[in-house]
C-alpha positions in Angstrom: -24.9 -16.4 -16.0 -21.6 -17.7 -14.6 -20.5 -21.2 -14.4 -22.9 -24.1 -14.1 -22.2 -25.7 -10.6 -25.3 -28.0 -10.6 -23.1 -31.0 -10.6 -21.2 -29.7 -7.5 -24.4 -28.9 -5.3 -27.0 -31.2 -6.6 -25.3 -34.3 -8.2 -27.1 -37.4 -9.2 -24.5 -39.6 -7.6 -21.5 -39.3 -5.3 -18.3 -41.3 -4.7 -15.9 -40.8 -1.8 -12.4 -42.0 -2.8 -10.3 -42.7 0.3 -13.3 -43.5 2.5 -12.1 -45.1 5.7 -13.1 -46.7 9.0 -10.4 -44.9 10.7 -11.8 -41.9 12.6 -8.4 -40.1 12.5 -8.7 -39.9 8.6 -10.7 -37.2 6.8 -12.1 -39.9 4.5 -13.9 -41.3 7.5 -15.6 -38.0 8.4 -16.7 -37.2 4.9 -18.0 -40.7 4.3 -19.9 -40.7 7.5 -21.6 -37.3 6.5 -22.2 -38.5 2.9 -24.3 -41.4 4.2 -26.6 -39.1 6.1 -29.0 -39.0 3.0 -28.6 -42.4 1.3 -32.0 -42.2 -0.3 -31.3 -38.9 -2.0 -28.7 -40.3 -4.4 -26.4 -43.2 -4.7 -23.4 -42.9 -2.5 -20.4 -45.0 -3.3 -17.4 -45.5 -1.0 -14.0 -46.3 -2.6 -11.0 -47.7 -0.7 -8.2 -49.4 -2.5 -8.2 -52.3 0.0 -11.9 -52.9 -0.6 -13.8 -54.7 2.3 -16.3 -52.7 4.2 -16.3 -49.1 5.3 -18.9 -47.8 7.8 -20.7 -51.2 7.2 -21.0 -50.8 3.6 -19.0 -52.7 0.8 -16.3 -50.4 -0.5 -15.3 -50.6 -4.1 -11.4 -50.8 -4.8 -11.6 -48.2 -7.6 -14.0 -45.9 -9.3 -13.9 -48.2 -12.3 -15.2 -51.1 -10.1 -18.5 -49.2 -9.4 -19.5 -50.0 -12.9 -21.5 -46.9 -13.4 -20.8 -43.1 -14.0 -20.5 -41.0 -10.9 -21.3 -37.2 -11.1 -19.5 -35.9 -8.1 -16.3 -37.5 -6.7 -14.6 -36.6 -3.4 -10.9 -37.3 -3.3 -9.1 -37.7 0.0 -6.1 -39.7 -0.6 -2.3 -39.2 0.0 -0.7 -36.5 -2.2 1.1 -38.9 -4.6 -2.2 -40.6 -5.7 -4.2 -37.5 -6.3 -3.6 -37.0 -10.0 -4.4 -40.7 -10.7 -7.6 -40.4 -8.7 -8.6 -37.3 -10.6 -7.9 -39.1 -14.0 -10.1 -42.1 -12.7 -12.9 -39.7 -11.7 -12.9 -37.9 -15.2 -12.7 -41.5 -16.8 -15.9 -42.5 -15.0 -17.8 -39.5 -16.1 -17.4 -37.1 -13.2 -18.5 -33.6 -13.8 -17.5 -32.2 -10.3 -14.5 -33.1 -8.1 -13.9 -32.1 -4.5 -10.1 -32.3 -3.7 -9.5 -32.8 -0.1 -5.9 -33.7 -0.6 -3.2 -31.2 0.2 0.4 -30.5 -0.9 -0.1 -28.4 -3.9 0.2 -24.6 -4.3 0.5 -24.0 -0.5 3.6 -26.2 -0.6 5.7 -24.2 -3.1 6.4 -23.9 -6.8 6.4 -27.6 -7.6 3.1 -28.1 -5.9 1.7 -25.1 -7.9 2.8 -26.7 -11.2 1.1 -29.9 -10.3 -2.0 -28.0 -9.3 -2.2 -26.2 -12.5 -1.8 -29.3 -14.6 -4.6 -31.1 -12.7 -6.9 -28.0 -13.1 -6.2 -27.9 -16.7 -7.1 -31.5 -17.1 -10.4 -31.0 -15.2 -11.4 -28.1 -17.4 -10.5 -29.8 -20.6 -12.9 -32.6 -19.5 -15.7 -30.2 -19.0 -15.8 -30.7 -15.3 -15.3 -28.4 -12.1 -12.9 -28.8 -9.2 -13.2 -27.4 -5.7 -9.8 -27.3 -3.9 -7.5 -29.0 -3.6 -6.6 -28.6 0.0 -10.1 -28.0 1.0 -12.4 -29.5 3.7 -15.3 -30.3 1.6 -18.8 -28.9 0.8 -22.4 -29.1 2.0 -25.7 -28.1 0.6 -28.7 -28.4 3.1 -31.1 -27.8 0.3 -30.1 -30.8 -1.7 -29.1 -33.0 1.1 -25.5 -33.0 0.0 -23.3 -33.6 3.0 -19.6 -33.9 2.1 -17.8 -32.0 4.9 -16.8 -33.2 8.4 -19.2 -30.9 10.3 -23.0 -30.7 10.2 -24.5 -27.3 9.4 -27.9 -26.4 10.8 -30.2 -25.5 7.9 -31.0 -21.8 7.1 -30.3 -19.1 4.6 -26.6 -18.3 5.0 -24.2 -19.6 2.3 -20.8 -19.8 4.0 -17.7 -19.8 1.7 -14.6 -20.2 3.8 -10.9 -20.7 3.7 -10.9 -21.9 7.3 -12.7 -25.0 8.7 -12.2 -23.8 12.3 -13.8 -20.4 11.5 -16.7 -22.1 9.9 -17.2 -24.1 13.1 -17.0 -21.2 15.3 -19.5 -19.4 13.2 -22.0 -22.3 13.6 -21.5 -22.2 17.4 -22.0 -18.4 17.6 -24.9 -18.3 15.2 -27.0 -20.9 17.0 -28.4 -18.7 19.7 -29.5 -16.3 17.0 -31.3 -19.0 15.0 -28.7 -18.8 12.2 -28.5 -21.7 9.8 -26.8 -22.5 6.6 -28.0 -23.2 3.1 -24.5 -24.2 1.9 -20.9 -24.5 3.0 -17.8 -24.6 0.8 -14.3 -24.8 1.9 -12.5 -22.8 -0.7 -9.1 -24.5 -0.6 -6.6 -23.4 -3.2 -9.3 -22.3 -5.7 -7.4 -24.1 -8.6 -10.5 -24.1 -10.7 -13.7 -23.1 -8.9 -13.0 -19.7 -7.5 -14.5 -17.5 -4.8 -16.1 -15.4 -7.6 -17.7 -18.5 -9.2 -19.3 -19.5 -5.9 -20.6 -16.0 -5.1 -22.2 -15.9 -8.4 -23.7 -19.3 -8.0 -25.1 -18.4 -4.4 -26.5 -15.1 -5.7 -28.7 -17.4 -8.0 -29.5 -19.8 -5.3 -33.0 -19.2 -4.1 -32.6 -20.7 -0.7 -29.7 -18.4 0.2 -30.5 -15.0 1.6 -26.9 -14.0 2.8 -23.5 -14.9 1.6 -20.7 -15.1 4.2 -17.1 -15.2 3.2 -13.9 -15.7 4.9 -11.1 -15.3 2.4 -7.4 -14.9 2.7 -6.9 -15.1 -1.1 -9.3 -13.2 -3.2 -7.7 -14.2 -6.6 -9.3 -11.6 -8.8 -10.3 -9.1 -6.2 -12.0 -6.8 -8.5 -14.1 -9.7 -10.0 -15.1 -10.6 -6.5 -16.1 -7.0 -5.8 -18.2 -7.0 -9.0 -19.9 -10.3 -8.2 -20.7 -9.1 -4.8 -22.1 -5.9 -6.2 -24.3 -7.8 -8.5 -25.4 -10.5 -6.1 -28.6 -8.9 -5.3 -28.4 -10.1 -1.7 -26.1 -9.2 1.2 -22.5 -10.3 1.2 -20.6 -10.2 4.4 -16.7 -10.5 4.4 -14.1 -11.5 7.0 -10.6 -11.3 5.9 -7.0 -11.4 7.2 -3.9 -9.5 6.3 -5.0 -6.1 7.0 -1.4 -4.9 7.9 0.6 -2.0 6.6 3.6 -4.0 5.2 2.5 -3.5 1.6 3.0 0.3 2.0 6.5 0.3 3.3 8.3 0.3 -0.1 6.0 2.9 -1.8 7.7 5.7 -3.6 4.7 8.1 -3.6 2.5 9.6 -0.9 -0.3 7.6 -2.5 1.4 4.3 -2.1 2.7 5.2 1.4 -0.9 5.9 2.6 -2.4 3.0 1.0 -2.5 -0.3 2.9 -4.0 -3.6 2.3 -6.9 -2.9 4.7 -7.6 0.4 2.7 -7.9 -1.6 -0.6 -10.2 -4.1 0.9 -12.3 -1.5 2.6 -12.6 0.5 -0.6 -13.6 -2.5 -2.6 -16.2 -3.5 0.0 -17.7 0.1 0.2 -17.9 0.3 -3.5 -19.5 -3.3 -3.8 -21.9 -2.7 -0.9 -20.2 -5.6 1.0 -20.4 -5.7 4.8 -16.7 -5.8 6.0 -16.3 -7.3 9.4 -13.2 -7.8 11.6 -14.0 -10.9 13.8 -16.1 -14.0 13.8 -18.2 -12.4 16.5 -19.0 -9.3 14.4 -19.7 -11.6 11.4 -22.2 -13.3 13.6 -23.9 -10.1 14.6 -24.1 -8.9 11.0 -25.4 -12.2 9.7 -28.1 -12.3 12.5 -29.2 -8.8 11.3 -29.2 -9.5 7.6 -30.8 -13.0 7.7 -34.1 -11.4 8.4 -34.2 -9.6 5.0 -35.5 -6.2 6.4 -33.3 -3.4 5.0 -33.6 0.4 4.6 -31.7 3.2 2.8 -32.1 5.5 5.8 -30.2 5.6 9.0 -32.5 7.9 11.1 -32.8 5.8 14.3 -35.3 5.9 17.2 -33.8 4.6 20.5 -36.5 3.1 22.7 -35.8 2.1 26.3 -37.3 1.5 29.7 -34.4 3.1 31.6 -32.5 6.4 31.1 -29.0 4.8 31.4 -29.7 2.2 28.7 -31.1 4.8 26.4 -28.1 7.1 26.7 -25.6 4.3 26.2 -27.7 3.0 23.3 -27.8 6.5 21.6 -24.0 6.8 21.8 -23.5 3.3 20.5 -25.8 4.0 17.5 -24.0 7.2 16.7 -20.7 5.4 17.0 -22.0 2.8 14.6 -22.8 5.5 11.9 -26.6 5.8 12.7 -28.4 9.1 13.3 -30.5 9.7 16.4 -32.4 12.9 15.6 -34.9 14.4 17.9 -38.4 13.2 16.9 -40.8 15.7 15.4 -43.7 17.2 17.2 -46.4 15.0 15.5 -44.5 11.8 16.3 -44.1 12.9 19.9 -47.8 13.7 20.1 -48.7 10.2 19.0 -46.3 8.7 21.4 -47.9 10.6 24.2 -51.3 8.9 23.4 -49.8 5.5 24.3 -47.3 6.5 27.1 -47.8 8.0 30.4 -47.0 11.7 31.4 -43.4 11.1 32.7 -42.3 9.1 29.6 -39.7 10.9 27.5 -40.6 11.1 23.9 -37.8 13.1 22.2 -35.3 10.3 21.3 -34.4 8.3 23.2 -38.0 7.4 24.0 -38.2 6.3 27.6 -41.0 4.3 29.1 -39.9 5.6 32.5 -41.3 2.7 34.4 -44.6 2.2 32.4 -43.4 -1.3 31.3 -44.0 -2.6 34.8 -47.4 -1.3 34.9 -48.4 -2.2 31.5 -46.1 -4.5 29.5 -48.1 -4.0 26.3 -46.7 -0.5 26.4 -43.6 -1.9 24.8 -45.5 -3.1 21.7 -47.6 0.0 21.5 -44.5 2.2 21.4 -42.7 0.1 18.9 -45.8 0.3 16.5 -45.8 4.2 16.8 -42.0 4.4 16.1 -42.2 1.9 13.2 -45.2 3.9 11.7 -43.4 7.3 11.9 -42.2 8.4 8.5 -39.2 10.2 10.1 -37.9 7.0 11.6 -36.0 4.5 9.4 -35.1 1.9 12.1 -35.6 1.2 15.8 -33.1 0.1 18.6 -35.0 -1.2 21.5 -32.8 -1.6 24.7 -33.0 -2.3 28.4 -35.0 -4.8 30.7 -37.4 -6.4 28.2 -37.1 -10.1 28.5 -36.4 -9.8 32.3 -40.1 -10.2 33.4 -40.2 -13.6 31.9 -36.7 -14.7 32.5 -35.8 -18.0 34.0 -34.4 -16.4 37.1 -37.7 -14.8 37.7 -36.7 -11.3 36.6 -38.2 -8.4 38.6 -39.4 -9.6 41.9 -37.9 -13.1 41.7 -41.1 -14.8 40.6 -41.1 -18.0 38.6 -40.6 -17.9 34.8 -43.9 -17.3 33.1 -45.8 -17.5 36.4 -46.5 -13.9 36.8 -48.8 -11.3 35.1 -45.9 -9.3 34.0 -44.2 -12.4 32.3 -47.4 -13.3 30.5 -47.9 -9.7 29.5 -44.2 -9.3 28.3 -44.6 -12.6 26.1 -47.8 -11.1 24.7 -45.9 -7.9 24.0 -43.3 -9.8 22.2 -45.9 -11.4 19.9 -47.5 -8.1 19.1 -44.1 -6.6 18.4 -43.6 -9.3 15.8 -47.1 -8.7 14.4 -46.4 -4.9 14.1 -43.1 -5.6 12.4 -44.7 -7.8 9.7 -47.1 -4.9 8.8 -44.6 -2.1 9.2 -41.4 -3.6 7.7 -38.6 -1.6 9.1 -35.4 -2.7 10.8 -35.9 -3.4 14.5 -33.0 -4.7 16.8 -33.4 -5.4 20.5 -30.6 -5.3 23.2 -31.7 -7.2 26.4 -30.2 -8.1 29.6 -32.0 -11.4 29.3 -31.6 -12.4 25.6 -32.4 -16.1 26.3 -35.8 -15.4 28.1 -39.0 -16.7 26.6 -40.2 -13.3 25.4 -36.9 -12.6 23.6 -37.0 -16.0 22.1 -40.4 -15.1 20.7 -38.7 -12.0 19.1 -35.9 -14.2 17.6 -38.3 -16.7 16.2 -40.2 -13.7 14.6 -37.1 -12.5 12.9 -36.1 -9.7 15.4 -32.4 -10.0 16.2 -31.7 -9.9 19.9 -28.3 -9.2 21.5 -26.9 -8.9 25.1 -24.5 -6.1 24.3 -25.6 -2.6 23.3 -22.8 -2.2 20.8 -23.6 -5.5 19.1 -27.2 -4.3 18.6 -26.1 -1.0 17.2 -23.6 -2.7 14.9 -26.5 -5.1 13.8 -28.8 -2.2 13.1 -26.1 -0.3 11.1 -25.8 -3.4 8.8 -29.6 -3.2 8.1 -29.6 0.4 7.3 -28.0 2.5 4.6 -28.6 -0.4 2.2 -30.7 -0.6 -1.1 -34.3 -1.6 -0.3 -36.5 -4.1 -2.4 -37.3 -2.4 -5.7 -34.1 -0.4 -5.9 -31.3 -1.5 -8.2 -28.3 -2.2 -6.2 -26.1 -3.0 -9.2 -27.5 -0.3 -11.4 -24.7 2.1 -12.5 -25.1 5.8 -11.7 -25.5 8.2 -14.5 -22.4 9.0 -16.5 -20.8 12.3 -15.7 -21.0 15.1 -18.2 -17.8 16.8 -19.1 -15.6 17.6 -21.9 -16.2 15.4 -25.0 -14.3 12.4 -25.7 -11.0 12.7 -27.5 -8.9 10.2 -29.4 -8.7 6.6 -27.9 -11.7 7.4 -25.7 -9.8 9.9 -23.6 -11.3 13.1 -22.5 -10.4 16.2 -24.6 -8.4 18.9 -22.9 -10.3 21.4 -20.7 -9.8 25.0 -19.9 -6.2 26.0 -19.3 -7.3 28.0 -16.3 -9.1 25.1 -14.7 -12.3 23.0 -14.8 -15.1 25.6 -14.6 -17.9 25.4 -11.9 -20.8 23.2 -13.2 -18.6 21.3 -15.7 -18.7 18.1 -13.6 -21.2 15.4 -13.7 -25.0 15.5 -14.0 -24.6 13.1 -11.0 -26.9 10.7 -9.4 -28.7 11.9 -6.4 -26.6 12.4 -3.1 -27.5 9.9 -0.3 -30.5 10.8 1.7 -30.5 11.9 5.1 -28.6 9.5 7.2 -27.5 7.1 4.5 -24.0 5.8 4.4 -21.2 6.6 2.0 -21.9 3.2 0.3 -25.6 3.4 0.2 -25.5 1.5 -3.2 -22.8 -0.4 -4.8 -21.0 1.1 -7.7 -17.9 -0.3 -9.4 -17.0 1.4 -12.7 -15.7 -0.9 -15.4 -12.0 -0.6 -16.2 -11.4 1.3 -19.5 -9.6 -0.2 -22.5 -5.7 -0.2 -21.9 -4.1 2.7 -23.8 -0.7 2.6 -25.4 2.1 2.5 -22.7 3.4 5.8 -21.6 6.4 6.8 -23.6 7.7 9.5 -21.4 7.4 8.8 -17.6 9.1 12.1 -16.6 7.2 14.9 -15.0 6.4 16.7 -18.3 5.4 13.5 -20.0 2.8 12.7 -17.2 1.6 16.3 -17.5 1.0 16.0 -21.2 -0.9 12.8 -20.7 -3.2 14.2 -18.1 -3.7 17.4 -20.0 -4.9 15.4 -23.0 -7.4 13.8 -20.7 -8.7 17.2 -19.6 -6.8 17.7 -16.5 -5.7 21.4 -16.4 -2.3 22.6 -15.4 -0.6 26.0 -15.3 1.7 26.9 -18.1 5.1 25.3 -17.7 8.4 24.7 -19.6 11.1 22.1 -19.0 14.6 23.7 -19.0 18.3 22.5 -18.5 20.2 25.8 -18.3 20.0 29.4 -17.7 19.3 30.4 -21.3 16.4 28.1 -21.4 15.1 29.4 -18.1 15.1 33.0 -19.4 13.4 31.9 -22.6 10.7 30.1 -20.7 10.2 33.1 -18.4 9.5 35.3 -21.5 6.6 33.0 -22.5 4.3 33.8 -19.7 4.0 36.4 -16.8 5.3 36.0 -13.4 5.2 35.2 -10.5 7.0 32.0 -11.3 7.6 28.5 -9.7 10.8 26.6 -10.1 10.9 22.8 -9.7 13.8 20.5 -9.7 12.9 17.4 -11.8 13.9 13.9 -11.1 14.0 14.5 -7.5 11.9 12.3 -5.1 9.5 14.4 -2.7 10.9 17.8 -4.2 9.5 19.9 -1.5 11.4 17.9 1.3 14.6 18.3 -0.7 14.3 22.0 -1.1 13.5 21.5 -4.8 10.6 23.8 -5.1 10.7 27.7 -5.1 7.4 29.6 -5.0 6.3 33.1 -5.6 9.4 34.1 -7.6 8.3 37.6 -8.6 10.3 38.3 -11.7 13.1 37.0 -13.9 15.8 38.1 -11.6 14.3 36.2 -8.6 13.7 33.2 -10.9 17.5 33.2 -12.1 18.7 33.5 -8.4 16.5 30.6 -7.3 17.8 28.5 -10.2 21.3 29.1 -9.4 20.9 28.3 -5.7 19.0 25.2 -6.4 21.2 23.8 -9.1 24.3 24.3 -6.8 22.5 22.3 -4.0 20.8 19.6 -6.0 22.5 19.4 -9.5 19.2 18.1 -11.0 19.5 17.3 -14.8 16.4 19.5 -15.6 13.9 21.9 -14.1 10.4 23.1 -14.7 9.5 26.8 -14.8 5.9 27.3 -14.3 3.3 30.2 -13.9 2.5 30.6 -10.1 -1.1 29.7 -9.4 -3.3 32.0 -7.3 -3.4 30.0 -4.0 -5.6 32.4 -2.2 -9.1 30.9 -1.1 -7.9 27.5 -2.4 -7.7 24.1 -0.8 -5.0 21.7 -1.7 -6.0 18.1 -2.4 -4.2 14.9 -3.3 -5.4 12.5 -5.9 -3.6 9.3 -6.5 -4.0 5.9 -7.9 -2.2 2.8 -6.7 -2.3 -0.5 -8.5 -3.1 -3.4 -6.1 -2.2 -7.0 -7.4 -5.6 -8.3 -6.3 -8.0 -5.4 -6.9 -6.3 -3.4 -9.7 -6.3 0.4 -9.6 -7.3 1.9 -6.3 -7.9 5.7 -6.0 -7.1 7.8 -3.0 -8.3 11.4 -2.6 -7.7 13.6 0.5 -6.3 16.7 1.9 -3.1 17.4 -0.1 0.2 19.5 0.0 3.2 18.9 2.0 1.3 17.7 5.1 -0.5 14.8 3.3 1.2 12.0 5.1 1.1 13.7 8.5 -2.7 14.6 8.4 -3.7 11.2 6.7 -7.0 12.6 5.9 -7.8 10.5 2.8 -10.5 8.2 1.4 -10.3 5.3 -1.1 -12.3 3.8 -3.9 -11.7 1.4 -6.8 -10.6 3.3 -9.9 -11.8 4.8 -12.2 -13.9 7.0 -9.9 -17.0 8.6 -11.4 -17.5 12.2 -10.6 -20.4 11.6 -8.4 -18.6 9.1 -6.4 -15.6 11.4 -6.2 -17.7 14.2 -4.8 -18.9 11.8 -2.0 -15.4 10.8 -1.1 -14.4 14.5 -0.8 -17.4 15.1 1.4 -16.5 12.2 3.7 -13.1 13.6 4.7 -12.6 14.7 8.3 -11.7 18.2 6.9 -14.6 18.4 4.4 -15.7 21.6 6.2 -12.7 23.4 4.5 -14.4 22.7 1.2 -17.5 24.5 2.3 -15.7 27.6 3.5 -14.6 28.3 7.1 -13.9 31.5 8.9 -14.9 33.9 6.2 -13.3 31.9 3.4 -15.5 31.0 0.4 -16.6 27.5 -0.5 -14.4 25.9 -3.2 -15.8 24.1 -6.3 -16.1 20.6 -5.3 -17.9 19.6 -8.4 -14.9 20.8 -10.5 -12.6 18.9 -8.3 -14.7 15.7 -8.7 -14.6 16.0 -12.4 -10.8 16.3 -12.4 -10.6 13.3 -10.1 -12.7 11.3 -12.5 -10.2 12.0 -15.4 -7.1 11.4 -13.3 -8.3 8.0 -12.2 -9.5 7.1 -15.7 -6.0 7.8 -17.0 -4.5 5.6 -14.3 -6.9 2.8 -14.8 -6.2 2.8 -18.6 -2.4 2.5 -18.1 -1.7 -0.8 -16.4 2.2 -0.1 -16.7 1.7 2.6 -14.1 2.1 1.2 -10.5 1.2 4.7 -9.0 0.0 7.9 -10.4 -0.3 11.0 -8.2 -1.5 14.7 -8.6 -0.5 16.6 -5.5 -1.5 19.2 -4.9 -4.7 19.6 -6.9 -5.8 23.1 -6.1 -9.5 23.6 -5.8 -10.6 27.2 -6.0 -14.2 28.9 -5.8 -14.2 28.8 -9.6 -12.4 25.5 -10.8 -9.6 23.3 -10.0 -6.0 23.1 -11.3 -3.4 20.5 -11.0 -0.1 21.9 -9.6 2.1 18.8 -9.7 2.1 15.2 -10.9 4.2 12.1 -10.9 4.0 8.3 -11.9 5.8 5.3 -10.8 6.1 2.5 -13.5 5.6 -1.1 -12.5 
């Protein structure tokens, strides 16, 4: 159930320590807001000088109040914060909001102070928001303890920035957005982002959770809480740069940035990741109505060919599908439109709206009723007939038959939407017109920009619908039986055979997104640390988990090389060990036909590189195969993060990769593979046969499970993983210890 935050959001009494008459002090702003609801609960103002604050008698201390206080806001100079916390706990406080700054954000000494305060709060059985925060508000309980007012509504805003919170309010107002709660996260010394997401998920008045975070704390716990929330979570974050990848030692590390990790976590958790406050506003406006669908088949409806074409492009750019409508749907549309109207998709009134404004509503009704349509994007002039500038013909607002007809059409569209609950988004040149306001008040998002409307519709589609189980785990994959310590037992030496991968959950339906339902596999129990981090040690660990490799032997001299060559047939491969990026250094020789070629290659390679040891391996049959890369990089916030993509020596050049939190179930791995830009190679091109994607997915599941179970590994990589028409075979592997 998570932590009980009742005392934080619905306390029986409140005290503001540091309340002030000075408008330049934050204690003035918080005290002013707290007094907005004096009849809901006792509100006490505390100022060490006493006297009056905001016309009310102020106590000189919490003790002077003479009765317990359930929630205490502390806005005092840093030197007095610890004493104020102790006083709050002594007077029975169960929740504290720390406005005071100068703790973890100020350096190691401040962090030590912060940890000591948090420990005292937890020991007393209380909760602490902050320190270094800007307060909280809950419109549903009339709790106002932040400097700004928040219009009431269904969005819970959890933010590390007060200015961004203010901007979201301003941007949201034209869309009718309001807020159920606001929490300034501060340093998260005690109450964390995860605690707040879990509590807002239980909060009936909250329909959408909006987060701006720079510090996730436990990022994987955040992703899991978001996946389990049962309501949309929208995330705006900073720090999406590439600096974290600069020092990486493997291809996986070099290709994995902070942005990749956050994006992977959001896809797995079903979180809407946005890049700007404007985009967050668009998505919140879309999701606040609560109408979602799994499918992405979109009908574009317009009253002008140009708008329709632009909207269709924008919809596809946003990840929506705009298929041609079927014959039966086109026939039904012709019954409500005139002869020159286009009914294929986009659907174009072709001037009929000027003759009969209700044709807008009739067409929307037919599109919403069509089984082949998941969502509707309406674009163009609608709203102009009733616009304040007179719209078409320059007549007065609401004073023409067209204006009245358009307003009636808007009301009918809202009525149709109530009966045929599918996502509908409108783009209008006149978004503030009376008819568009009718749509907004009826729960239809309206935007002035086509790309904004398309982004909004994308947020409403490809999502679990009511009755589905967004947090439900997919079926476990079938595969080799579990071996000792829960690891998978070894598979066939020649590769994972076709059909050996998971009995997977169903693939996304037509038009659904890669992250149609959230899935975050639990971390496996940690296994004993890897004893041999060398190439053959990694191979042995992966083979024990069921990852197939060709036969190989480690050698240090010519005698060992010839002995190894006698153990299996050629052609052979020779690899120099303990050399970073062996191929680039000339440390890999392929297709060595016999012992003589093997010996010659060894002498040449040893003369150039002088490696301490080498690996002699059986050469795999590369014909009709596709080389993949499978890697896992351990992120300090989100834990193990998997990467799959096109592998081989051109991995970093092509950068065709996809990410997911590890471990990756086989069904999810198959989705990742099919999401690659070069996924067509897997299905066979130019006469080449299709490769065994299911077998590759099963191996990916095993590789990522091994990495997740070994926290001592900073990176684990198999490159290449050769996928053939029958099975998959790992050809090289390496690990980097943390």
